[in-house]
Every structure is written in structure tokens, then in C-alpha cells.
C-alpha positions as CSV (number, residue, x, y, z in Angstrom):
1,X,5.2,-7.3,-60.5
2,X,3.2,-8.3,-57.4
3,X,1.3,-5.6,-55.6
4,X,1.6,-5.7,-51.8
5,X,-1.6,-5.8,-49.9
6,X,-0.1,-3.8,-47.0
7,X,2.6,-1.2,-47.0
8,X,4.3,1.0,-44.4
9,X,1.7,3.4,-42.9
10,X,2.3,7.0,-44.0
11,X,-1.1,8.7,-43.4
12,X,-3.8,8.8,-40.8
13,X,-6.3,7.6,-43.3
14,X,-4.1,4.5,-44.0
15,X,-3.6,4.0,-40.3
16,X,-7.4,4.0,-39.7
17,X,-8.0,1.7,-42.6
18,X,-5.4,-0.8,-41.2
19,X,-7.0,-0.5,-37.7
20,X,-10.4,-1.3,-39.1
21,X,-8.9,-4.2,-41.0
22,X,-7.2,-5.7,-38.0
23,X,-10.3,-5.3,-35.9
24,X,-12.4,-7.1,-38.5
25,X,-9.9,-9.9,-38.7
26,X,-9.7,-10.4,-34.9
27,X,-13.5,-10.2,-34.6
28,X,-14.1,-12.7,-37.4
29,X,-13.0,-15.6,-35.1
30,X,-11.1,-17.3,-38.0
31,X,-7.8,-18.7,-36.8
32,X,-6.1,-19.9,-40.1
33,X,-2.4,-19.5,-40.4
34,X,-2.8,-16.9,-43.2
35,X,-5.1,-14.7,-41.0
36,X,-2.8,-15.0,-38.0
37,X,0.1,-13.8,-40.2
38,X,-2.0,-11.0,-41.6
39,X,-2.9,-9.9,-38.0
40,X,0.7,-10.0,-37.0
41,X,1.8,-7.9,-40.0
42,X,-0.9,-5.3,-39.4
43,X,0.0,-5.2,-35.7
44,X,3.6,-4.6,-36.5
45,X,2.7,-1.8,-39.0
46,X,0.3,-0.1,-36.6
47,X,2.7,-0.3,-33.7
48,X,5.5,1.2,-35.8
49,X,3.2,4.1,-36.8
50,X,2.1,4.6,-33.2
51,X,5.7,4.7,-32.0
52,X,6.6,7.3,-34.7
53,X,3.5,9.5,-34.6
54,X,1.7,9.3,-31.3
55,X,2.7,10.8,-28.1
56,X,0.7,8.9,-25.5
57,X,3.0,10.4,-22.8
58,X,1.1,13.6,-23.1
59,X,-2.3,12.1,-22.2
60,X,-3.2,10.6,-18.9
61,X,-4.7,7.1,-19.0
62,X,-8.3,8.3,-18.8
63,X,-7.9,10.9,-21.6
64,X,-6.3,8.2,-23.6
65,X,-9.1,5.8,-22.9
66,X,-11.8,8.4,-23.8
67,X,-9.9,9.1,-27.0
68,X,-9.7,5.4,-27.9
69,X,-13.4,4.9,-27.1
70,X,-14.3,7.8,-29.4
71,X,-12.1,6.5,-32.2
72,X,-13.6,3.0,-31.9
73,X,-17.2,4.4,-31.5
74,X,-17.5,2.7,-28.0
75,X,-19.9,3.8,-25.3
76,X,-19.6,3.3,-21.6
77,X,-21.8,0.3,-21.8
78,X,-19.5,-1.3,-24.4
79,X,-16.5,-0.6,-22.2
80,X,-18.4,-2.2,-19.2
81,X,-19.1,-5.3,-21.3
82,X,-15.5,-5.5,-22.4
83,X,-14.2,-5.2,-18.8
84,X,-17.0,-7.3,-17.4
85,X,-17.7,-4.7,-14.8
86,X,-20.8,-2.5,-13.9
87,X,-21.6,0.6,-15.8
88,X,-21.3,2.5,-12.5
89,X,-17.7,1.5,-12.2
90,X,-17.0,2.6,-15.7
91,X,-18.6,5.9,-15.0
92,X,-16.4,6.3,-11.9
93,X,-13.3,5.5,-13.9
94,X,-14.2,7.9,-16.7
95,X,-14.9,10.6,-14.1
96,X,-11.6,10.1,-12.3
97,X,-13.3,8.7,-9.2
98,X,-11.8,5.2,-9.4
99,X,-8.4,4.1,-10.7
100,X,-7.6,1.4,-13.2
101,X,-7.0,-2.0,-11.8
102,X,-4.2,-4.3,-13.1
103,X,-6.8,-6.5,-14.8
104,X,-8.5,-3.5,-16.5
105,X,-5.1,-2.3,-17.8
106,X,-4.3,-5.7,-19.2
107,X,-7.7,-5.9,-21.0
108,X,-7.5,-2.4,-22.4
109,X,-3.9,-2.8,-23.7
110,X,-4.9,-6.1,-25.3
111,X,-8.1,-4.7,-26.9
112,X,-6.5,-1.5,-28.2
113,X,-3.1,-3.0,-29.1
114,X,-1.1,-0.7,-26.8
115,X,1.5,-1.3,-24.3
116,X,0.3,-1.6,-20.7
117,X,2.5,1.4,-19.8
118,X,0.1,3.7,-21.7
119,X,-2.6,3.0,-19.1
120,X,-0.3,2.3,-16.1
121,X,0.8,5.9,-15.4
122,X,-0.2,8.0,-12.4
123,X,-3.0,10.4,-12.7
124,X,-5.0,12.4,-10.1
125,X,-8.3,11.1,-8.9
126,X,-11.1,13.6,-8.1
127,X,-12.7,12.1,-5.0
128,X,-14.8,14.6,-3.2
129,X,-14.0,15.1,0.5
130,X,-17.1,14.6,2.6
131,X,-17.7,17.8,4.6
132,X,-18.2,15.8,7.8
133,X,-14.6,14.5,7.7
134,X,-12.9,17.4,6.1
135,X,-11.5,18.8,9.4
136,X,-10.9,15.4,11.1
137,X,-7.3,14.9,11.8
138,X,-7.4,11.3,12.8
139,X,-10.0,8.7,12.1
140,X,-10.9,5.9,14.5
141,X,-10.2,7.9,17.7
142,X,-11.0,6.0,20.8
143,X,-13.7,7.7,22.8
144,X,-13.4,8.1,26.5
145,X,-16.0,6.1,28.3
146,X,-17.9,7.7,31.1
147,X,-17.3,6.0,34.4
148,X,-20.0,6.1,37.0
């Protein structure tokens, strides 16, 4: 009897092992038919496990991103390189000061093998109100000119 290399994922340990395996295959750069088939099979098994066990609806996109970064041992600089943006922008995103762009959502969903909907949900930004403008009711008021 032939032993299968991959089976339906039943434990977190098995899930993590398969995630590491798919990451190694993708990063290897080899594009043979056998490797592509292996990547497709692992993707299918991982997506099935995610659908059955993970509740991404509970986490806002930034919490999800932070969790994924922790799981993949990524730092902000790694995320900045992945997204091809500055570290300052990544810091603003992770601190709820800037939202996720469409391009960022696309890159993250592709990198972490999640649907774009996981990152494309509303969440509250924490942009501080500048004290000078706090009581201003209307910006760009026209000033009356003094006539002499």
C-alpha cells in the first residue's frame, strides 16, 4: 500500500507543518509540474482547514495582519519590503493611523493565502485630532477683507 505524503489536516501542528512546506516550495522558485501540483494540493488542504477552524471574522484586518506577522516571524521591515512601501507607512498601518490600500490587500492575501475579504473589512482608524482644529466647524472659511 502506498503512503500518502499529505493528508487532510486535523491538528494545528500538522497545519503549521503544511504552511511551512508550502512556503518553502513557493520560495524555492522551482516551477516544475510536480511542484505546482504539490503547491495546489497544500493550498487546498490549508484553505479547507482555515475555513473549518479559523474565525477571521472576529479579528479586524490589522489584528489579523499582526497575528500573521507573528506566525510567520515577520517584522515591520519585512512587511515594508513585501509591500514595497516605507517602514513609516507600515508603522502607521499597524498603529491604526492609515488604512490598507487595494494593492496592499491584494499583496497580503496573495502572500498569506487568504481571501481579500479577510483584509477588506472596515475598522476604526485612530487619527489624533489636532487641538487647533478640534473646535473648527468649517474649514476653508473665506476671510473678510478689510476695505480702506
